[in-house]
N, C-alpha and C positions, 0 to 999 in steps of 0.2 A: 277803273275805279270801282272797287264794289261798294254795297253798303257798308261792309262790314269794316273796308278803308277808311272811308270818312266816319266814320263812328271812332277808331282809332287816334286820327289824325286832331278831330274835335277838341277830346280828349286830351292828347300831349296839347293842342293847344292852351287848355287851361290851366296848365301846367307850367306854360310859357311865359305865361300874364302874370302867374304868382311870384316866376322867377323877375320877374321885370319889378314887381310892389318891392319884394328883398334887397334887390338892388339898391334899393330912394329912386325910382323911376316910374313915371304918372304914364302907367300903358295905357287911357283915354288920352292922351295927348295927340296932334293931330299927326306927326312923325310915327308914332307908333301903335295905334288902333291897328291897322293889321300886320303885326310884326307878329304875335304872337299865331296866328293861324300861318304867315311864310315859312316861320323858325318851324312848326309842324309839318308842313308839307316838308320843307328841306331834308329836317332829319330822318323821315319817316321814308325818302328819297335814295337819302345816306346810306341808309340800313337794308337796302333792299334784296338786301345778300341772306337774309334770315328768312326770306320768305323765299328761296329761289335751290333746288336741288343739284349739288354740285357733280354730284350721281353720275345722278340724269344729263347732267350738260354735256359730262363726259364720253356717255358713253352713246349719246347718240349720234355719233358721225363717226363710226370707226370702218376705217377699208381694207381691202387688201393689200399689200406692199410688199418687194420681193427687195427692196433697200436693207443695207443693213448700215449703214451709213448716217454720220450723226445729223440733226434735223434741230432747226434751231429757230424759234421766231424771236428779237431783238424787239426791243424799246416800245413794251408796252405798256404804256402809262397805264396807272391805277392815284387812286385817290381812297383814301383809307383815314380813319378817326381814332386816335390813340385812347384804350379803354378805360388807359389813369388819367387821362385830364377830361378828354372828348374834344381835342382840338383833332385839327386835319393833320396827316401827313402823307406826303405824296413823293411818283418820285417814278423808275419803268423797273420791266421785272423783265429778263430773258429766260426763257425756258428752252432746253434742247433733252430731247430722248433719243435712244439707237433703236432702231423699228428690232422689234421681233415677226417677222412677216404681219405686222398693222400697220397701221397711220390714222390719226387720229387727224379730224380736218382742223384746218390752222384756224380758222375763227373761234373755234371751241376751246383755244389758251386760251384767247384773251377773255372769254365768257366765262370762264374758270377761277382767274387773277380773277375780274369786276366779284364774281359770286363771295369770294372770299374779302377781299378788299371791301365791300360793304358792308362790313359789320361793325363792332367794336373791335380793335383788331390790335396785335406788338405786331412789330414789321418781325420777327421773327417766327412766329406760328404762323403768319403770315404765307412767309415764304415754306416753309417745312410742310404747312396742310396741301401745296401746290404741290407740294414734290411729294409727297408720300397719295396723294388723291392720284396723279395720271401714276405713278409706280407700279399699284394695285390694279388699274384699273383701265390698264393697254397694254396691250401685250410686247415687251422692251427688255433690252438688255441694260439698261442703266437711263435714270432724268436725272436731269440737273436741274436747279434755277438760283438765280441772282437776281439780290432786286440792293436798289440800292434805291435812297428816300431821306428826305427833307423832314424835318422833326420841330411845327409850330411849337409843341411843348418844349421843345430845348429854343425854341430863336424868339415865341413874343413873351417867353414869362424865364423863371427858372434860373438858369445861369445865361439865356439869351446870346449864344453863341447861334452867330445868323448864318456863316458857310460852311457851317458843320453838316454832314451827310455822315447815314451811317448805309453798312452795306450784309447784307446777309447774302448765305449761301443754304444750300440743303442736296443733299444726292444719295444717288443707292444705282446699285451694281456696279456696271464697271466704270464708272465715274469713282466711286470706293478704291476701286481694286487698280484701278490705270491713275499714274499720275499725268503721264503724258497726255490723255483722252480730255481730261480734267484739264490742263493746260493748254490742249487745243479749243476746246471750250471758249476760255477765258479768254484766250488773241483771237477766237471769229469775234468775240459779243463788243470789242474793242474797237473793232476794223469800222 
C-alpha cells in the first residue's frame, strides 16, 4: 500500500467517524473505536476496480488460436456495490465468445469481471461493460455475457424481497444474429 493509499484511507475513516456520530452512535465506545478505519479499508478494497485498467487486463494474455467454437467461462462469482444505495449485490457471471484467430487467457475473464464489479455499479452496466470490452479488445465473432445477482438494496430495505434475483444479458456479433448460438450458450451455462 502506498502513502497515497494510506492518506486516502485515513480521510475516508474520518468521514465514517462522522457518519457514526450522525446516526446517533458514539465512535469512541469500545466496539466502534477501530470501526472507521476498518470500514475505510473495506470500502477502499471493495472499490479497487477504479484503480485498475480493464483494457490492460484484457490485452495482457491474448494468444493465437485456430478454433472457431464457443469458449465459455461460467460461474465467475463477483461482489459489487449498488451505486444507488451503496449496498452489496453479488452473484455469478458467465462469459462466452467465439474466437477469431485469437483467444484470451481464461483467468483474464475473471479479472475483467472483478475490475468492473469492484466499483459502484448497476448490474445492467456491469454486464454491458464486460461484453463491450471483450468485443473490442479480443478478435472474435461474437461475445455474450450473462449475469445473475441478488441485491441487498432489494432484500434488506425497500421492497424486502428475500428470494429475488436479477438476470441481465448483453451480446454482440453472431450472438445477436443467430438465435441458435445464443440458445446453445444458455443451455451450456445451465448444465
